[in-house]
Backbone as CSV, one residue per row, in Angstrom:
resi,resn,N_x,N_y,N_z,CA_x,CA_y,CA_z,C_x,C_y,C_z
1,MET,123.039,26.134,14.625,122.194,25.976,13.474,123.065,25.434,12.340
2,ASN,122.575,24.415,11.685,123.277,23.818,10.550,122.605,24.281,9.269
3,VAL,123.422,24.706,8.308,122.909,25.181,7.029,123.632,24.427,5.917
4,ALA,122.855,23.981,4.946,123.435,23.292,3.790,123.072,24.080,2.540
5,ALA,123.996,24.190,1.597,123.744,24.902,0.341,124.234,24.053,-0.818
6,THR,123.471,24.066,-1.917,123.849,23.313,-3.117,123.820,24.253,-4.307
7,ASP,124.937,24.274,-5.068,125.000,25.051,-6.306,124.419,24.173,-7.400
8,LYS,123.281,24.575,-7.966,122.586,23.747,-8.944,123.370,23.608,-10.250
9,GLY,124.174,24.565,-10.595,124.951,24.506,-11.837,126.069,23.483,-11.770
10,THR,126.755,23.408,-10.625,127.890,22.496,-10.501,127.583,21.326,-9.574
11,SER,126.428,21.314,-8.952,126.008,20.295,-7.986,126.972,20.185,-6.808
12,LYS,127.637,21.280,-6.518,128.578,21.306,-5.399,127.801,21.582,-4.111
13,ASN,128.068,20.832,-3.046,127.403,20.961,-1.755,128.360,21.559,-0.734
14,ALA,127.796,22.345,0.186,128.582,22.891,1.298,127.687,22.945,2.517
15,LYS,128.277,22.635,3.664,127.532,22.695,4.931,128.323,23.536,5.920
16,ILE,127.586,24.396,6.653,128.234,25.194,7.709,127.376,25.130,8.957
17,THR,128.016,25.362,10.092,127.321,25.408,11.369,127.477,26.816,11.943
18,ILE,126.356,27.414,12.307,126.372,28.765,12.896,126.097,28.606,14.378
19,THR,127.023,29.124,15.193,126.829,29.059,16.647,126.512,30.451,17.164
20,ASN,125.799,30.506,18.262,125.286,31.758,18.793,126.105,32.294,19.960
21,ASN,127.206,31.710,20.307,127.889,32.098,21.528,129.149,32.935,21.328
22,LYS,129.518,33.270,20.118,130.736,34.054,19.913,130.458,35.547,20.087
23,GLY,131.096,36.160,21.060,131.006,37.602,21.246,129.628,38.103,21.627
24,ARG,128.767,37.251,22.073,127.402,37.643,22.437,127.249,37.588,23.945
25,LEU,126.266,38.362,24.413,125.983,38.342,25.841,125.045,37.187,26.165
26,SER,125.293,36.590,27.301,124.392,35.517,27.743,123.105,36.147,28.278
27,LYS,122.090,35.354,28.440,120.817,35.832,28.969,121.016,36.434,30.365
28,GLU,121.889,35.848,31.161,122.172,36.353,32.504,122.839,37.733,32.444
29,ASP,123.776,37.877,31.496,124.446,39.175,31.333,123.444,40.257,30.942
30,ILE,122.530,39.926,30.044,121.520,40.887,29.604,120.619,41.274,30.770
31,GLU,120.195,40.298,31.550,119.343,40.581,32.706,120.063,41.450,33.733
32,LYS,121.369,41.213,33.935,122.149,42.025,34.865,122.229,43.469,34.373
33,LEU,122.450,43.670,33.070,122.508,45.024,32.514,121.168,45.750,32.670
34,ILE,120.085,45.040,32.482,118.756,45.643,32.639,118.524,46.050,34.095
35,LYS,118.914,45.189,35.028,118.755,45.505,36.453,119.599,46.719,36.836
36,ASP,120.830,46.788,36.314,121.688,47.940,36.583,121.084,49.223,36.018
37,ALA,120.524,49.138,34.824,119.893,50.316,34.204,118.717,50.799,35.049
38,GLU,117.913,49.871,35.536,116.785,50.235,36.393,117.270,50.823,37.711
39,LYS,118.343,50.269,38.237,118.900,50.714,39.510,119.373,52.171,39.416
40,TYR,119.980,52.550,38.307,120.554,53.884,38.153,119.645,54.867,37.414
41,LYS,118.415,54.471,37.097,117.497,55.320,36.342,117.231,56.643,37.055
42,ASP,116.914,56.603,38.352,116.615,57.829,39.094,117.819,58.762,39.140
43,GLN,118.989,58.183,39.360,120.208,58.975,39.397,120.471,59.611,38.023
44,ASP,120.267,58.856,36.961,120.440,59.379,35.605,119.461,60.514,35.324
45,ASP,118.217,60.371,35.801,117.211,61.423,35.609,117.629,62.708,36.314
46,LEU,118.183,62.591,37.512,118.645,63.778,38.238,119.774,64.482,37.489
47,VAL,120.699,63.702,36.966,121.815,64.279,36.213,121.307,64.951,34.934
48,ARG,120.343,64.300,34.260,119.774,64.867,33.036,119.087,66.197,33.333
49,LYS,118.301,66.265,34.416,117.621,67.504,34.783,118.611,68.610,35.120
50,LYS,119.692,68.241,35.787,120.718,69.223,36.136,121.368,69.783,34.881
51,ILE,121.683,68.913,33.935,122.302,69.358,32.677,121.335,70.236,31.888
52,GLU,120.053,69.854,31.861,119.061,70.671,31.160,118.944,72.057,31.797
53,ALA,118.956,72.128,33.130,118.866,73.416,33.819,120.104,74.265,33.542
54,LYS,121.265,73.634,33.550,122.513,74.357,33.279,122.521,74.879,31.848
55,ASN,122.165,74.024,30.890,122.121,74.444,29.493,121.054,75.508,29.264
56,GLY,119.925,75.379,29.963,118.856,76.366,29.844,119.302,77.740,30.314
57,LEU,119.986,77.792,31.441,120.488,79.075,31.949,121.497,79.670,30.993
58,GLU,122.445,78.854,30.544,123.474,79.356,29.633,122.850,79.885,28.345
59,SER,121.923,79.152,27.792,121.243,79.571,26.567,120.456,80.858,26.791
60,PHE,119.776,80.952,27.916,119.000,82.147,28.224,119.912,83.370,28.317
61,LEU,121.049,83.230,28.983,121.988,84.352,29.115,122.481,84.818,27.748
62,VAL,122.818,83.861,26.891,123.304,84.210,25.545,122.204,84.917,24.757
63,ASN,120.983,84.416,24.827,119.889,85.012,24.065,119.516,86.399,24.573
64,VAL,119.615,86.624,25.876,119.351,87.955,26.415,120.412,88.930,25.906
65,LYS,121.666,88.497,25.900,122.741,89.354,25.378,122.491,89.700,23.914
66,HIS,122.079,88.706,23.133,121.796,88.955,21.719,120.623,89.921,21.562
67,SER,119.620,89.799,22.412,118.470,90.702,22.339,118.890,92.136,22.655
68,LEU,119.759,92.305,23.636,120.231,93.643,23.991,121.029,94.285,22.855
69,ASN,121.694,93.448,22.066,122.532,93.962,20.984,121.876,93.843,19.608
70,ASP,120.646,93.372,19.560,119.920,93.226,18.301,119.754,94.600,17.647
71,GLU,120.088,94.697,16.383,120.028,95.974,15.666,118.640,96.606,15.716
72,LYS,117.604,95.780,15.679,116.238,96.304,15.658,115.770,96.746,17.038
73,LEU,116.412,96.242,18.091,115.931,96.517,19.441,116.860,97.363,20.299
74,LYS,118.151,97.365,20.002,119.091,97.937,20.963,118.844,99.413,21.265
75,ASP,118.308,100.170,20.322,118.036,101.585,20.584,116.710,101.787,21.315
76,LYS,115.946,100.743,21.515,114.647,100.848,22.202,114.774,100.619,23.711
77,PHE,115.913,100.119,24.177,116.139,99.937,25.606,116.603,101.265,26.202
78,SER,116.031,101.648,27.349,116.525,102.843,28.028,117.903,102.525,28.609
79,ALA,118.672,103.552,28.868,120.019,103.346,29.418,119.945,102.654,30.772
80,ASP,118.959,103.045,31.601,118.818,102.437,32.932,118.453,100.958,32.818
81,ASP,117.520,100.641,31.900,117.116,99.243,31.714,118.285,98.404,31.217
82,LYS,118.997,98.935,30.244,120.132,98.198,29.684,121.199,97.967,30.756
83,GLU,121.434,98.983,31.580,122.430,98.864,32.649,121.995,97.808,33.669
84,ALA,120.708,97.812,34.030,120.211,96.839,35.003,120.341,95.414,34.477
85,VAL,119.981,95.210,33.219,120.062,93.870,32.634,121.531,93.453,32.506
86,ASN,122.379,94.337,32.015,123.801,93.999,31.869,124.451,93.687,33.208
87,LYS,124.072,94.422,34.253,124.621,94.162,35.595,124.236,92.749,36.048
88,LYS,122.959,92.393,35.872,122.500,91.064,36.286,123.124,89.972,35.416
89,LEU,123.274,90.253,34.113,123.916,89.281,33.222,125.361,89.026,33.645
90,THR,126.088,90.089,33.920,127.493,89.955,34.326,127.599,89.173,35.631
91,GLU,126.747,89.521,36.581,126.751,88.825,37.877,126.433,87.337,37.694
92,THR,125.404,87.042,36.905,124.981,85.653,36.720,126.016,84.872,35.915
93,GLN,126.584,85.486,34.889,127.601,84.807,34.082,128.841,84.510,34.926
94,SER,129.217,85.439,35.778,130.363,85.223,36.665,130.086,84.045,37.609
95,TRP,128.880,84.024,38.187,128.506,82.911,39.061,128.510,81.601,38.273
96,PHE,127.934,81.628,37.081,127.838,80.438,36.226,129.226,79.863,35.929
97,ASP,130.158,80.745,35.572,131.510,80.300,35.232,132.260,79.731,36.433
98,SER,131.959,80.229,37.624,132.688,79.763,38.806,131.969,78.627,39.547
99,ASN,130.787,78.221,39.078,130.035,77.138,39.720,129.568,76.109,38.694
100,PRO,130.492,75.402,38.064,130.089,74.460,37.011,129.323,73.245,37.527
101,ASP,129.383,72.979,38.823,128.711,71.800,39.374,127.614,72.167,40.360
102,ALA,126.952,73.300,40.132,125.880,73.728,41.029,124.684,72.786,40.916
103,GLU,123.786,72.887,41.857,122.590,72.050,41.873,121.554,72.586,40.889
104,THR,120.647,71.715,40.485,119.588,72.061,39.537,118.793,73.260,40.030
105,SER,118.399,73.248,41.284,117.576,74.334,41.839,118.306,75.677,41.783
106,GLU,119.618,75.661,41.920,120.397,76.905,41.864,120.414,77.469,40.441
107,TYR,120.593,76.603,39.444,120.535,77.072,38.048,119.165,77.671,37.748
108,GLU,118.113,76.982,38.203,116.756,77.469,37.958,116.503,78.790,38.672
109,ARG,116.999,78.918,39.897,116.819,80.156,40.668,117.530,81.322,39.984
110,ARG,118.737,81.078,39.518,119.496,82.133,38.837,118.799,82.569,37.548
111,GLN,118.262,81.620,36.800,117.560,81.972,35.570,116.317,82.805,35.897
112,LYS,115.610,82.410,36.936,114.398,83.154,37.322,114.760,84.586,37.728
113,GLU,115.878,84.780,38.408,116.310,86.125,38.792,116.526,87.004,37.567
114,VAL,117.188,86.443,36.540,117.427,87.213,35.315,116.097,87.481,34.601
115,GLU,115.229,86.475,34.564,113.922,86.645,33.915,113.109,87.743,34.591
116,GLU,113.163,87.812,35.921,112.400,88.821,36.657,112.832,90.230,36.302
117,ILE,114.081,90.408,35.944,114.563,91.721,35.532,114.310,91.939,34.038
118,PHE,114.616,90.937,33.229,114.586,91.113,31.775,113.183,91.071,31.175
119,ASN,112.329,90.162,31.615,111.015,89.999,30.980,110.159,91.271,31.006
120,PRO,110.061,91.992,32.133,109.273,93.235,32.098,109.880,94.278,31.144
121,ILE,111.200,94.307,31.066,111.867,95.281,30.196,111.614,94.942,28.733
122,ILE,111.765,93.670,28.358,111.557,93.295,26.954,110.081,93.442,26.588
123,SER,109.173,93.205,27.534,107.745,93.409,27.264,107.461,94.877,26.990
124,LYS,108.097,95.756,27.770,107.930,97.194,27.573,108.474,97.605,26.203
125,VAL,109.601,97.030,25.820,110.188,97.335,24.509,109.251,96.888,23.399
126,TYR,108.694,95.700,23.523,107.772,95.198,22.493,106.499,96.023,22.434
127,GLN,105.978,96.429,23.591,104.766,97.245,23.595,105.026,98.587,22.914
128,ALA,106.193,99.138,23.163,106.546,100.408,22.529,106.740,100.240,21.026
129,ALA,107.168,99.032,20.621,107.402,98.770,19.205,106.121,98.322,18.496
130,GLY,105.032,98.154,19.243,103.764,97.789,18.626,103.516,96.305,18.538
131,GLY,104.091,95.502,19.384,103.844,94.063,19.387,105.110,93.271,19.211
132,GLN,104.974,91.983,19.342,106.125,91.097,19.236,106.364,90.740,17.783
133,PRO,107.544,91.020,17.260,107.834,90.603,15.893,107.908,89.090,15.799
134,GLY,107.259,88.528,14.818,107.351,87.094,14.583,106.567,86.252,15.560
135,GLY,105.681,86.811,16.349,104.838,86.027,17.230,105.423,85.873,18.614
136,PRO,105.035,84.810,19.340,105.458,84.637,20.721,106.964,84.501,20.856
137,GLY,107.468,84.921,22.004,108.907,84.846,22.240,109.570,86.093,21.715
138,ALA,110.877,86.104,21.775,111.626,87.258,21.328,112.525,86.877,20.176
139,PRO,113.197,87.844,19.567,114.098,87.510,18.465,115.114,86.469,18.895
140,GLY,115.382,85.540,18.031,116.319,84.477,18.366,115.659,83.389,19.176
141,GLY,114.389,83.590,19.533,113.640,82.566,20.250,114.139,82.314,21.649
142,PHE,114.573,83.369,22.372,115.068,83.077,23.714,113.935,82.627,24.594
143,PRO,114.223,81.634,25.437,113.184,81.036,26.255,112.742,81.957,27.377
144,GLY,111.502,81.791,27.788,111.022,82.499,28.955,110.451,83.867,28.684
145,ALA,110.472,84.352,27.448,109.960,85.682,27.189,108.690,85.608,26.372
146,GLY,107.580,85.814,27.005,106.332,85.939,26.273,105.416,84.750,26.399
147,GLY,105.871,83.544,26.272,104.964,82.406,26.271,104.969,81.682,27.591
148,PRO,103.857,81.031,27.935,103.814,80.294,29.188,104.554,78.973,29.106
149,SER,105.158,78.649,27.973,105.824,77.356,27.832,107.336,77.466,27.910
150,GLY,107.862,78.532,28.471,109.310,78.684,28.587,109.880,77.708,29.587
151,PRO,111.219,77.588,29.661,111.840,76.612,30.540,111.697,76.962,32.004
152,ALA,111.204,78.151,32.317,111.046,78.520,33.713,109.842,77.818,34.323
153,GLY,109.246,76.916,33.565,108.150,76.151,34.101,106.806,76.771,33.799
154,GLY,106.781,77.815,32.995,105.512,78.426,32.643,104.790,78.939,33.866
155,SER,105.469,79.775,34.657,104.904,80.229,35.914,103.648,81.061,35.720
156,GLY,103.415,81.587,34.544,102.203,82.318,34.276,102.234,83.753,34.764
157,ASN,103.310,84.189,35.431,103.364,85.548,35.916,104.112,86.470,34.959
158,THR,104.466,85.993,33.791,105.109,86.850,32.807,104.024,87.494,31.965
159,PRO,104.169,88.758,31.648,103.144,89.436,30.864,103.047,88.861,29.467
160,LYS,101.828,88.850,28.926,101.602,88.345,27.583,101.264,89.535,26.706
161,VAL,101.964,89.662,25.597,101.725,90.737,24.661,101.167,90.122,23.390
162,ASP,99.965,90.569,23.002,99.356,90.066,21.781,99.720,90.965,20.613
163,GLU,99.991,90.329,19.474,100.328,91.065,18.264,99.053,91.614,17.649
164,VAL,99.046,92.892,17.292,97.879,93.536,16.708,98.245,94.007,15.317
165,ASP,97.394,93.658,14.340,97.648,94.087,12.959,97.141,95.474,12.714
């Protein structure tokens, strides 16, 4: 592209040429990158799902620990319930730390195992306390407790506790 400029005050003229080929990708290069992206899309999706499952399990474990130690709730757990949850947390955390490259289904299975122990206990605690503070979910918003939209896929088999005024 050729561009000409004139300064009206001094009547000075200047012309420059702008070329499009410096440091740019050719049309063929762009098409190759698009084809490669399409080629690896499924593989990228699998890796993304695996990372989401791993992060979901780790987050769930941390939030369950916080719930057990929450000042408002910790005295409402029975000793047996607290021991059962802590045993499963320790077991799952140990597995998690020693299996950083586990499959997506394994992360999901481990999270479901912890949920099966913890969700009935936290529901019992909330029922004894007169409802869920702050609405659906638990303090700190840990996933999988109370709402059908948790990361466990919303299996629908978790008890629902309605808040009563």
